[in-house]
N, C-alpha and C positions, 0 to 999 in steps of 0.2 A: 036263309042268307043264301045268295048262288056261289057255286063253285068260284066262280072270275072273283066275285066281291071276297071272297075268302084267303084266297092267294094273293091278292093285293094289300088285307090289311094284315094279311100276316108278314107281308114283303114292308110294309110299314111300321110295324115294331122291331123286325128285326133290324130296318134299317136306323130308328130309335138308341136302339142297343147298340149299333155301333158307331154311333155319333161319341154316345155319350164316354165309350171305350178310346173312344180318339180324343176325346176331348182328356180327359184322366192323362193320355201321355204327354201331352200337349202344354199340361199346363200343370203337370207333375204330383197332381191329386194323391196321396197318400190311400191307400183301404186297409183295414184292422177290422181281420173275422177273428172273434175271441182271443182274443192278446194277438194276434199272429201278424204282421205285414204281408199280406200280396205285393211278390213281385210286378212290376213292368209285359216282365214276357207274357204273361196271363190275359195281359191284355190287347197286345199282340198276340196270340191263337185265336181269344175270342172276337175280336177284329176282322180274323180271317176267316170263323166259322161264321159271321154275322155276314159278310160280304156274299159269299158262297149261296147262305141262305137266301138272303134278298136278289141275286141271279138267277137263280133255282124258280124259286117263288112268283117272283115276277114272270117269267119264261113262259111256264104252267098257265100261269094267272091272263097273259095276255093271249095264250094258245087258246086257252077256249072261249064258246060261243058266247056263253051265261056265266 
């Protein structure tokens, strides 16, 4: 797997993570881990991080030749 393919694959994975967190906020899905309810602001933080990683991974992937 070349570097370009790697960066674009990683970008796709983080985009899927973004979509799932966004859907959690829109549909108000509740997430419970070990009996603790995870608040919605965690998804907002995850959305910001995922979008940043999608942007930079795409940027680096498109800049590479191979």
